Residue, then its C-alpha position, 0 to 999 in steps of 0.5 A: x625477544x626470547x625464544x617461543x615467548x619464554x625467557x631465561x629465569x636466571x643468568x646461569x640458565x641462559x645457555x640451557x634455556x636456548x639449548x632446550x629450544x634450539x640446541x643446534x642453532x649457532x650461538x657463538x662464532x670465534x676464530x673459525x669455530x662455531x659453538x651451538x646453543x647446546x654446546x655452549x650450555x654443555x660447556x658452561x655446565x661442565x666448566x662450573x663442575x670443574x671450577x667447583x670440584x677441581x679449582x675449589x671456587x666457591x660462592x663469592x670467590x673472584x676469578x680474574x681474566x687477562x686476555x683479548x676477547x675469547x669465547x671462553x670468557x663468556x663460558x666462564x661468566x655463565x659458569x661462575x654465575x651458577x656457583x655464585x662466584x665473580x668474574x674480574x675482567x682486567x682491561x688489557x690496555x692498562x699498565x701492570x701497575x694498574x692491574x696490580x692495584x685492582x688485584x690487590x683490592x679485589x683479591x681474586x684467588x685465580x687468574x685465567x690468561x690467554x697466550x697474548x698475556x702469558x708473561x704478564x699473567x705469570x708476573x702477577x700470579x707470582x706477586x699475588x700468590x694466584x693460581x694461574x690457568x691458561x685459557x685452554x684449561x677452561x675446556x675441561x669437564x667435571x661432575x655437576x656443580x651445585x646451583x648457587x645462582x641468585x639475582x642478588x649474587x655479585x657476578x661481575x666486577x668492572x672498574x670505572x673512573x669515578x669522581x674520586x681520585x682512583x678507579x672503583x669496581x662496580x659490582x654487577x649482580x646476576x639480577x643486574x646483568x639479566x635485567x640489562x640483557x632483557x632491556x637491551x634485547x627488547x630495545x634492539x628488537x633482537x630475535x634468534x634470526x639476528x647475527x651480531x658482530x662483536x669487536x669491542x673489548x669484553x672487559x668493558x660493559x659496552x662490549x659485553x653488555x650492550x649487544x653480546x650478552x643481550x644477543x645470547x639472551x635472545x638466542x641470536x648468534x654472535x661472531x666474536x673478534x679477539x680485538x677490533x681490526x678494520x679488515x676483519x670487520x670488512x671480512x665479516x660484513x662479507x661472510x657473516x653478514x651481521x644484522x647488528x654491530x656495536x661501534x665507538x667513534x674511534x672504530x667508526x672513523x677507522x672504518x669510514x677512512x678505510x679503502x674498503x669502506x666504499x664497497x663494503x656490503x652494509x645492506x644487511x645491517x639494520x642498525x649500527x649501535x654506538x656506545x658513546x654519549x657524544x657522537x661526532x656528527x660527521x661519523x654518524x652522517x657517513x653511515x646514514x649516507x650508506x642507509x644505515x641508522x646509527x643508534x646511540x646508547x647512553x649509559x655508564x659502567x654502573x648503569x648496565x650500561x643500557x639506560x637511554x637509547x635512540x632507536x632506528x626509526x628516530x636515528x636519522x632525525x635525532x642526530x646528537x640525541x641519546x634517545x629515550x629511557x629504556x623500558x624499566x629505566x627512569x631518568x630525571x634531571x637535577x633541575x627541570x631545565x637541565x643539569x645532572x642526569x640521574x638514573x634508576x633501574x633494575x640494571x643499575x649497580x647499587x655498590x662499588x667493591x667491596x661495599x661503597x654505595x653507588x646510589x642514593x637511598x632511593x636507588x638513584x645514580x648520579x651519572x655526573x653528565x649534564x643533559x637536557x630533555x627535548x619536548x618529545x622526551x628525548x635526552x641529549x648529553x651536553x657535557x660532564x659535571x665530572x671531570x672525566x676525559x673520554x677518549x676513544x670510548x675509554x674513561x680517563x680520570x685526570x687524577x690517573x695522569x696527575x698522580x704518577x706525573x706529580x711524583x717526577x722530581x722536576x714536576x711541581x704541579x700538573x693538571x690533566x684535562x680534555x680537549x676536542x679531538x677529531x679522531x678520538x672525540x676527546x684527547x687528554x692534555x696536561x699542563x705542567x708547572x716545573x720546579x725552578x731550575x728544571x731543564x726536563x723536556x716534554x719527551x722525558x716526562x712522557x717517557x717517565x709517564x709511559x712507564x706508569x700508565x696505560x698508553x691510551x691515557x698518555x696526554x697527546x698535548x703538553x703545555x708549560x705554565x708558570x702556575x695553574x689557574x685556580x679558584x679561591x678554594x684552590x680548585x684547578x680551573x681546567x676550562x682555562x687550561x683548555x682555552x690556553x692550549x687552544x690559544x697556543x695551537 
């Protein structure tokens, strides 16, 4: 809920709204420094002025970000919203070739980087002729900027693996983000008294849009970590005493298996929200045993992502369920008994960059996930009709692995697929058909692939086959490959 019964009326006005109501209240904590609501508003306004007058950023321009989580990334988003410009956050886990493809497609004029990625940013800037800015330059000031904000203005590009052979950039408008902030803060019952711990990456809509932006919308305070580290989380539990945090299966497992888990002070947490369609039950039960409800939130990069949510009062007796559609979000199944899950709502994007439709003519988005609905109206995800592999909260399309590996001179064919994994929920596997006479090893193929894709996309399991199982129409039968791998293990 927003302050004093009122709500921010635009995305760029969120910091100013809370500066007017609670200027001295803490908004963001980062690396030992606290930014009040008033300071965040002043920073965002001053940065918008500098971007407009000194950097020449205009409505519709794209500004890319390459770095770990940083408070400046949030100030930059609000500043760009005022100008009607667009933020392109690059996934720091990707390989340079993947960053290059995104920059080439979206055409940003400027690239902001932190110290961790200075060398990589310089190479990208030189390759694409981008103006380069270290993160420290975002703390400058400038004369006031004109206000070109608007609900229909694009403000955020986030890449996601889709049903095609390459990732696509979902175009989030200011209205999409503001609606998602309103929905998510309402369902999570956020108030200015909440303390939200953010450890997941802001280049994903999960880390940015499930709790971080909704908390700022509600006037709550956020402690932002540069990246997830178990010890840092336990330190924050002791010193910051968060009331809410967002995790994924991989981070939940890391916390549960850490020596500090048993003595960690969890009583201040009224809920742990988890951004994953499929949560391993043992991880959920471990938190429940400590008295902390695990609330699943379902969505996709295109859907806000706050679309279906399991609230705390239902968490203990609905383990495995994603809950009910969030206020303002409609859900339907392809057939009454189950099937593809379709969503429609004000937080759902309408297009991919630059102008490819994401929804049908009536605004419905096909998630590609298979779901069933219980008698009480709650939804449970049971599988995916799309062939995505979701490992540790990361979406991996098989083609992202297959395309570069198939270029190896010893590889005749290959097919990637997902298999259950106790640590990551799902792991990527690859079946390879070698050319006749080849003596290449799995280790050599892995090294070849490691130069071309991100580390998290590398297959954990390799299997040699004489031919790929295919349908009469030539489609690879990945379920048969998964069964073959299970038989060999």
